[in-house]
N, C-alpha and C positions, 0 to 999 in steps of 0.2 A: 569642571569645575564643582562639581557635587562635593570634592571634598574640601574646597576652597570655603563653601558655604554650609554652615550648620543651622538647618532650619528651626532647632530648637532656641536659637538666639534671635531676639526680636529683629535687629538691625540685618541679619542675614536673610530671615524671613520676608523682611520688606524689600529687600534686592532681589531675591526670587520672584516676588510678587510683581515688581516693577519691570522684571526682564520677560515675563509672560504677559504683561498688559500694555506697555507702554507701545506707541504705533511708530517712533521712530527712534533711530539711536544715530549718534555722531560717529562715524568711522574716519580715524585719523590714520594716514600712513605716511610714509616719507619717500620723497622723490629720490631718484637716483643721485641728484645733486645736493641733497641733504635738506632740503626746504619741505616743510610740512605740508600736507595735503589733507584738507579736511572736508567731508560730506555727509550729508543725513541720508539716510538709507532705511528701507523697511527690513525688519530682520525677526528670526524666529528662534527662540530660545528652547531647546529641547532637553533642559536639564543638565546638559552636559557642555554643548557647544552652541553655538551662534551660527546661524544660516543666514547669508545675504545673496541676493541675486543682482547681477550687473549686466548691462550691454556689455557685448564684447569690445575690445581695444579701448576702454576708458582709462583715465589716468590711474585710478587706484588698482587696476589689475596689473599694469607695469609697475607699479609701486612694489606690489605684492610680490611680483617675480623677481625683484632687485633685493627686496628686504621684506620678509615675511612678518617682522613685528608690528604690531599695531596697538593702537589705542581705542576703546570705545567709550563714549560718555553719554550717560542719560541725563537729561534735565527735562522735566515737563513743564516748565516755565512757573516755577513756584518762586520765583525772584532769585533763583540761586540757592534756594533754601534745602533742597534734596538731590545735590548732583553725586552721581554714582559713576566711577570710573573704573574702567576694566582694562589690563594689558590682556595681552594674547599673541598667540601665533596663528597666521592666516595661511590657507591652504587652498590653492584653486583645485576645484574638483573636475575630473574628466566630464567630458560632454556627455548628457544622458544619464549620469550618476543620480542626479535629482533635478527636479524642476519645479518651477512656481505652480505646477498644478497638484504638488504635494497637498494631502489633505489638511494638515495642520496649518499650512501657510495660507491655503485658501480658506480656511474657517476664520484666520486672523485679517486678511486683506480681500477678501470676495468684493466688498463694498468699495475700497480704493481701487481695486482694479477696474470695477465696473464703473467708478466715478471719471476714470482717466479715459474712458472709451476703448478699454480692451477686452475682449474675450479672457479665460484662462489661458486657451491655447496661443492667442496673440502675445499675451505677458511672456508666456514661456518662450516663444519664438524669439521676442524683443530682448529680454532678460535671460539669455541663455547660458550666462557664465555663473556657477554656483562658488561661493567662497564659504568654506567653513572655518570658524574662528575658535580655537581652543584657549580658554581663557586661562591665564597663569597667574594673575594677582587681582585682587578687588581693593578699590581705594574708596 
């Protein structure tokens, strides 16, 4: 996505900032029967890709296995005044490749993890499937 965003442009710099600081993002995938499936998820932007963690066997994982094309949507409740939509391709990462104890993920979500009553290790065990999304278009 670095090539899709030019940080010298005001709008692109704003998108980059939102990707780094927004707490949730909508992940929209497509069920095998063609119906859309939208869920809010925690996410980590690394400057190139978006990392999401899921519990195993969730609908979004089955959808991605069938069709890796996804849409991500940011709107931090400014009454629709600042929507950001990102199209991308999702990949399910191999077990153990990365988990929620990842330093940058913990920096962003340590309080949230604690707030839902998990330790970082419990979070990593429960949300053990990593998804990496490579953005292809920003709108």
